C-alpha positions in Angstrom: -49.1 215.6 163.1 -47.0 215.5 166.6 -45.3 218.5 167.3 -41.2 217.6 166.9 -40.6 218.2 170.3 -43.0 215.1 171.1 -40.7 213.0 169.1 -38.7 209.7 170.5 -35.1 210.4 169.6 -32.2 208.0 170.2 -28.5 209.3 171.7 -27.1 212.4 169.2 -30.2 212.2 167.4 -30.1 209.1 165.4 -32.7 206.2 165.4 -32.7 202.6 167.0 -32.0 200.4 163.6 -34.6 198.0 163.0 -34.0 194.5 164.6 -31.6 195.6 167.2 -32.8 194.5 170.2 -33.8 196.2 173.6 -30.9 195.9 176.2 -33.3 193.5 178.3 -33.3 191.2 175.6 -29.2 191.1 175.3 -29.6 190.1 178.9 -31.5 187.2 178.7 -30.0 186.3 175.5 -26.3 185.8 177.8 -27.9 183.8 180.5 -29.3 181.2 178.3 -26.0 180.6 176.7 -24.2 180.7 180.5 -27.0 177.6 181.1 -26.5 175.8 178.3 -22.6 176.4 178.4 -22.9 174.6 181.9 -24.7 171.5 181.2 -22.4 171.3 178.2 -19.0 171.2 181.0 -21.2 169.0 182.9 -21.8 166.6 180.2 -18.1 166.6 179.3 -17.3 166.0 183.1 -19.7 163.1 183.1 -17.8 161.7 179.7 -14.9 162.5 180.7 -15.5 160.2 184.1 -17.2 157.3 181.9 -13.8 157.4 179.8 -11.9 157.2 182.6 -13.7 154.7 184.6 -13.8 152.9 181.8 -10.1 152.8 181.5 -9.3 151.6 185.2 -11.5 149.2 184.5 -9.8 148.3 181.5 -7.1 148.2 183.6 -8.4 146.5 186.0 -9.3 143.5 184.1 -6.2 143.7 182.3 -4.2 143.2 185.4 -6.5 140.8 186.8 -6.2 138.8 183.3 -2.7 138.8 183.6 -2.6 137.5 187.2 -4.6 135.0 186.2 -2.4 133.8 183.7 0.8 133.8 186.1 -1.2 132.3 188.4 -2.1 129.2 186.3 1.5 129.0 184.7 2.2 128.9 188.5 0.0 126.3 189.5 1.3 124.8 186.6 5.0 124.7 187.6 3.7 123.7 191.0 2.5 120.7 189.4 6.0 120.1 187.5 7.8 120.4 190.8 5.2 118.0 192.3 6.1 115.5 189.7 10.1 115.9 189.8 9.5 114.9 193.6 7.5 112.0 193.2 10.1 110.7 191.0 13.5 111.4 192.3 12.6 110.2 196.6 8.4 109.1 196.4 7.6 112.6 198.2 3.5 112.9 198.4 1.4 115.1 200.6 1.0 119.0 200.6 4.3 120.9 199.9 4.3 124.8 199.1 7.0 127.3 197.5 7.7 130.5 195.6 8.8 132.0 192.7 9.2 135.5 191.4 7.6 138.6 192.0 5.4 137.3 194.7 3.9 134.4 193.3 3.4 131.3 195.2 2.1 127.8 194.4 0.8 124.9 197.3 0.6 121.4 195.7 -0.7 117.7 196.9 0.6 114.5 195.5 -0.6 111.5 196.4 0.2 108.0 195.2 -2.2 104.9 194.5 -1.6 101.2 194.1 -1.1 99.9 191.3 -3.9 98.9 188.8 -4.4 96.2 186.8 -6.7 95.8 183.6 -9.7 97.4 185.6 -9.8 100.1 188.7 -9.8 103.7 188.9 -8.5 106.3 190.7 -10.0 109.8 192.0 -8.8 112.5 189.8 -9.0 114.0 186.4 -9.1 111.9 183.3 -9.7 107.7 183.2 -7.3 105.4 184.8 -4.2 104.2 182.8 -3.8 100.3 182.4 -2.1 98.1 181.3 -3.1 93.8 180.7 -0.1 93.1 181.1 1.9 94.7 183.5 0.7 96.7 186.7 0.5 100.3 186.4 1.6 103.0 189.2 -0.4 106.0 189.5 -0.5 109.4 190.9 -2.6 112.6 191.3 -1.0 115.6 191.7 -3.2 119.2 192.7 -1.8 122.1 192.5 -2.5 126.0 193.4 -0.7 128.8 192.1 -1.7 132.7 193.5 -0.2 136.5 192.2 -1.6 139.1 193.7 -4.7 137.4 195.3 -5.5 136.0 192.3 -5.8 131.5 192.3 -5.5 128.8 189.9 -5.6 125.4 190.0 -4.8 122.2 187.9 -4.8 119.1 188.6 -2.3 115.9 187.0 -3.0 112.2 186.6 0.7 111.1 186.3 1.1 107.0 185.6 4.3 105.0 185.4 5.3 101.2 185.5 6.4 99.7 188.5 9.8 100.5 189.4 13.2 98.4 189.5 15.0 98.1 192.9 17.8 100.0 194.0 18.8 96.5 195.3 18.2 94.1 193.0 20.1 90.8 195.1 19.4 89.8 198.5 22.4 91.1 199.9 25.5 92.2 197.7 25.5 93.8 194.6 28.8 94.6 192.8 28.1 96.2 189.6 31.2 95.7 187.3 32.9 92.4 189.6 33.3 90.9 192.9 37.0 89.4 193.7 37.5 87.5 197.5 40.9 86.2 198.5 38.8 84.8 201.8 35.9 83.0 202.4 32.9 85.4 202.3 29.8 84.0 205.3 26.5 84.8 205.8 22.8 84.3 204.9 22.9 86.3 201.9 23.5 86.3 198.3 25.8 87.9 195.9 25.4 89.4 192.5 27.3 90.9 189.4 27.2 92.1 186.0 31.0 91.5 185.6 33.2 89.2 186.7 33.4 87.1 190.0 36.4 85.3 191.4 36.5 83.1 194.8 39.7 82.4 195.3 40.6 80.2 198.1 36.7 80.6 199.2 34.9 78.0 201.2 31.2 79.0 199.4 28.9 76.8 200.9 29.6 79.1 204.0 27.1 81.3 202.2 23.5 80.8 203.1 22.1 82.3 199.3 22.2 82.0 195.8 25.7 83.6 193.5 23.9 85.4 190.5 26.6 85.9 187.4 27.1 85.9 184.3 27.9 83.2 181.8 31.6 82.4 181.8 32.2 85.0 184.7 32.6 83.0 187.9 36.3 81.7 188.9 35.5 79.5 192.0 38.6 77.7 193.9 39.4 74.6 193.7 41.9 74.1 197.3 39.2 73.0 199.2 37.5 70.7 196.7 34.4 72.8 197.2 32.1 73.9 194.8 28.9 76.4 195.4 26.7 73.8 196.7 23.4 74.0 198.7 23.2 75.8 200.4 25.0 78.3 198.3 23.3 78.2 194.7 24.7 79.3 191.6 22.0 81.2 189.2 24.0 81.6 185.8 22.5 84.7 184.0 21.6 85.2 180.1 21.4 88.8 180.6 22.9 91.9 182.8 21.0 92.4 186.1 18.8 95.3 185.9 19.0 98.0 188.6 17.8 101.4 189.3 20.6 104.7 189.9 19.7 107.8 192.1 18.8 110.8 190.2 22.3 113.8 190.6 19.2 115.7 191.1 18.8 113.7 194.4 22.0 115.0 196.0 21.1 118.9 195.3 17.9 118.0 196.9 19.3 116.6 200.2 21.5 119.6 199.6 19.1 122.3 200.1 17.0 119.7 202.8 19.6 118.6 205.0 18.8 118.3 208.7 23.1 118.5 209.7 22.3 121.3 211.4 20.7 119.4 214.3 23.3 116.8 214.9 25.2 117.5 218.0 29.0 117.3 217.4 31.7 115.3 219.9 33.9 117.9 220.8 36.8 115.9 218.6 34.8 116.2 215.4 34.5 119.8 213.4 31.6 120.3 211.1 32.0 122.6 208.2 29.0 123.6 206.8 28.5 125.1 203.4 29.4 125.0 200.7 32.1 121.9 201.5 29.9 120.0 204.4 32.8 118.2 205.8 33.3 116.5 209.2 37.1 116.6 210.4 38.5 114.8 213.5 41.7 115.3 215.9 42.1 112.1 216.1 40.2 111.5 219.1 38.6 107.7 219.5 34.9 106.5 220.1 33.3 109.1 219.2 29.3 108.6 218.7 27.5 110.3 216.1 23.2 110.1 216.8 21.1 111.0 214.3 17.5 111.4 214.3 15.3 110.5 211.5 15.8 112.7 208.6 18.3 113.6 205.8 21.9 114.5 205.9 24.2 115.6 203.5 27.8 115.1 203.4 31.1 115.7 200.9 33.1 113.8 203.4 33.2 112.3 206.6 36.5 112.0 207.8 36.3 109.9 211.4 38.2 109.1 214.6 39.2 105.1 215.5 36.2 103.5 217.1 33.9 106.3 215.3 30.1 104.8 215.6 27.1 106.5 213.7 23.4 105.5 214.6 20.5 106.3 213.7 17.8 107.0 216.4 14.7 107.2 214.4 13.7 106.0 210.9 14.2 106.6 208.3 18.1 107.9 208.6 19.2 109.1 204.4 23.0 110.2 204.4 23.6 111.5 201.0 27.4 111.6 200.2 28.2 114.0 197.4 31.8 113.7 195.5 33.4 116.5 193.4 32.6 114.6 190.7 29.4 116.1 190.9 30.1 119.4 189.0 26.8 120.7 190.6 28.0 120.3 194.4 30.5 122.7 196.1 32.3 119.8 197.2 36.5 120.2 196.8 38.2 118.1 195.1 39.3 114.2 196.4 35.7 114.3 199.1 33.0 112.5 198.6 34.3 109.6 201.0 33.4 108.0 204.5 36.7 107.2 205.8 37.9 106.1 209.2 41.2 105.3 211.4 39.8 102.0 212.4 36.6 100.2 214.3 34.1 102.4 211.8 30.4 101.5 212.8 27.1 102.3 210.9 24.9 101.2 213.7 20.7 101.4 213.6 19.6 101.8 217.2 18.8 98.2 217.4 15.5 99.0 217.3 15.3 100.1 213.9 15.6 97.7 210.6 18.4 97.9 208.6 16.5 99.9 205.9 15.8 102.6 208.4 19.2 103.7 207.9 20.6 104.5 204.0 23.6 105.8 202.9 23.8 107.2 199.0 27.3 107.9 197.4 28.1 109.5 194.7 31.0 108.3 193.4 32.7 108.8 190.3 30.2 107.9 187.7 31.5 105.8 184.9 34.5 104.1 186.6 35.0 100.8 186.0 36.8 98.3 188.6 39.5 99.3 191.3 39.4 102.4 188.8 36.7 104.1 190.6 36.6 106.2 193.9 37.6 104.2 197.4 34.3 106.1 199.1 34.0 103.4 202.3 36.2 102.6 205.6 39.3 100.3 204.5 39.8 98.9 207.7 37.3 97.0 209.8 33.6 98.2 209.2 30.3 97.2 210.2 27.1 98.5 208.5 23.9 97.9 209.6 22.4 99.8 207.2 21.3 99.7 203.2 24.5 101.5 201.3 24.3 102.3 197.9 27.1 102.9 196.1 26.9 102.0 192.7 30.0 104.5 191.6 32.3 103.7 194.1 35.2 100.7 195.1 34.8 99.2 198.3 38.3 97.4 199.5 37.4 96.8 203.3 39.1 93.9 205.7 37.2 93.1 207.2 33.7 93.7 206.6 30.6 93.2 207.5 27.3 94.3 206.6 23.6 93.3 208.5 21.6 94.7 205.7 22.2 94.9 201.9 24.7 96.6 199.4 24.8 98.0 195.8 28.7 99.1 194.9 30.6 99.6 191.7 33.8 96.8 192.6 34.1 94.8 195.7 37.5 93.5 196.6 37.5 91.4 200.2 39.9 89.4 202.1 36.6 88.9 205.1 33.4 89.4 203.9 30.4 88.4 206.6 26.8 89.6 205.4 23.5 89.2 206.6 20.7 90.0 204.3 17.9 91.8 206.4 14.6 92.8 204.0 13.8 96.0 203.9 10.5 97.5 205.4 7.5 98.0 203.0 7.4 101.4 201.1 11.1 102.5 201.9 12.9 103.7 199.5 15.5 101.0 200.4 12.8 98.2 199.1 12.5 100.1 195.5 13.4 103.5 193.7 10.4 105.0 192.4 8.5 105.0 189.0 9.2 107.2 186.8 6.0 108.9 186.5 4.8 110.9 183.0 1.7 112.7 183.1 -1.5 111.1 181.4 -4.1 113.9 181.8 -4.3 117.8 182.8 -7.3 120.1 183.3 -8.0 123.3 184.4 -9.7 123.2 187.7 -12.0 125.8 189.9 -9.9 128.1 191.1 -9.4 127.4 195.4 -6.7 129.0 197.5 -5.8 124.9 198.5 -5.5 122.1 196.8 -8.4 120.3 195.5 -8.7 116.4 196.9 -10.3 113.8 194.5 -11.5 114.7 191.0 -11.4 118.1 189.7 
């Protein structure tokens, strides 16, 4: 047995309980816990980063998907714009535009020759055919872009060949025609209303008279009837004619070329919203118009004023207060001149190169319509389309063609000039309808040919 002094004792004389580690073991255990904690924290950080990255990726994917959907909707809207413009004025080519939230579109519209029972065109879908009637076709490819994301659609459109804006080779008076004197010239006259030629020697006309059965009254004063070269042409049904969409006037207002005109000092031009021209009464002014579209609510010109086209085509749209979507003031919609008003086509330009469109007074009949044209000594080297207007000029000379609501004339002289093929004066445009539409591979510019 060892001496008591040789025995180890714990502080205060107590022994260390069994199972209690010594101080070095505790230190080792604490270090292990620290390492484990760091590893867990690192794993949590990695997990948090992965979750954040996943959320960011999901947000980016969602944003891109939303942009893609918006781009597709924008492309479709661009195709609809192309269809509208193709219907209203036959506009083809590449045109762009913008929408809300920075969205933009760029479309390309192309038309094809009429096709019969066979034939195809480079566009989505099959060619639309009719075994008995030609079909006009077109292709519109549109790209929409939103936040750098693009989508592309292609639409095949089709419609039947258009009805002419000018169905008579000369003067078509829709509601009726009254001539107090003797019309003369190389032209035809047609109407869906009564036609009365008082004191008229109709053989002065080299052309045809198209009238509804029972609606033609001719003078017997000279013992002359309408005989060769004047040919009576009784109709069994009203003569078909087309109209110009009211939206065409709004489009003309938005795209007008009025700012390019150098106005004579005697004339004052007022732009939006009234678009009027007034004169201080001076005479013999000349207004030169380069090729383009022009929009007015009224033109009040001085004596002897000449409006002259220096390029082709020149399209003048005369809106009126009857167009409630316009800013035209009450009583507007007229082209007036004190005397000897001349609408000239510059000599080298055929009549269809200068076109005048009058909104007039829709729904009116006969002499109740608005008098839109000059009343004293007017000469028009142009195509005039005024189906909702009343014409009462003396005398009136036309080189070209005219559609008017109602005509009352003492002296009328017309020389018909055939329109240039493919101009809007030769025909209106087919009412196109979508035949097929597909989504194409996204691109920055419209793809030509099949999608």
